N, C-alpha and C positions, 0 to 999 in steps of 0.2 A: 537344344542341351547348351547349357552355359560356355562348356569349355570349347565346343567347338566354334561357337559363334564368336567369343573373346580370340580365340586364335584367328580366324577370318579376318576381324578386324586389326588384329595388329600386323598381320601380313601385308594386308591390304594399304594400311595406311603406310608400311615400309615400301611397298610397291609404287605408290603414287608418288613417290621421289626417286625410288631407284628398281629400276626393271627385274634387278636379279631376284626379287622377290615375286615372282611369277609363281603359281601353284605347282608349273613344274618344275622348275629349278631350286625352289624350297622343299620340294619334296625328294629331289635327287640329292641334295644336301643333308638331308637327314635319314635318307636311307628308307625310305617309304617309296610307295607308287602313287604318281600323281591321282590317280583314281580314288585311293584309299584316303590320302590327304582330303581330298574334296568330300569324299561321304564322311568324314569326322568333322571338316567345317559346317556341313549342313547339317549335322546332328543324325545322319542316316546310318552310321557306325558309333560304337561307343568309345570314350577314348583309349587311346593307346596303352600300352605298356609303360612303366615308369620310365625305363630308360629311354623311350621313344619321345616320351614327353619332356624329357629333360636335354634332348637334342633340340627338338622344337624350341624350349626355352632359349639356349643357348644360340640356336639361329636367328632369333626374333628379337632378344636382348631383352629379355623378360626373366622375371624371377622364378625358378622352377619350383619353389615350394607355392607359388601362387598358382602356377597352372595346375599343379597336383591339386590343390585345394579344389581348384574349379572343377577338377575330374573326379573328385569326391575321393581320392585317395592322400595316403598320408607315405611321405618319402620312409624309405627301408631304414634308413639309418635313425630316424625319428622313431619308427616301429621297434626298431630293436632297444633304443633308450628306454623306452615306455615298458617293454617285455622284462626290464631287467628289476623294473620296482613299479609293477601295475597300480598298485593301490595309491601309492605315494605320489604317482606322477597322475593318476586320475583324479585323486584328490585336489592337488594344486592345479590342475588344469578347470576343474568344475570351480573352486574357490577364486580363480582369476576370470571367470568368464564374464563377469560384471564390471572389472575393474576398467576404470577409464584408460584411453589410448595413453595419456600421458603419462601416466604411471607405469603402465605395462612399458613403454618405450624407456623411461628412466631404469626400470628393473632390468629391463635387456640390457641395455648400457652398463650396470653396474656388476652383472654377471658374466658379460664378455669381456670385460675390464678386470674379472676376478675380484672385486670390490666388495662383494656378498660376503667375503670370505673375512675380511678386515674389519666391516660395519658390525658384527655382532648381532645376536638375537632382537635384541631391542630394537634396533633399527627397522626390522622387518615388523615388528609389532607397532610401531609408530607408523610406518607406511601402511599396514593392514586398515588402521582406525583413520586414515585420514581421508 
């Protein structure tokens, strides 16, 4: 499993410079049994719950959304946002699926800074055709 392999690599990289990232100590910090964490890392167990993935991400210094995606999960707050307007968000996500990363980064930056409200619809038509 991609999630388990990636998680193991993260933990082992940190363990190579800091022994507090042993499987036992990591499991203790995130609130699971070491054997369970080992099974997850080997791909012998499916990815854990969203809450546990978030604790793993925090402990290993990784983005929780990335780990959730590797586990084939969507964050509950994202799911709730989509559920409020499913057709619009599905259309938006599908429409952006082929957009180049640099355009997506610009879009995310503008939305985070509320610039999308100021720039008007013509800006998005320009962006869409670029």
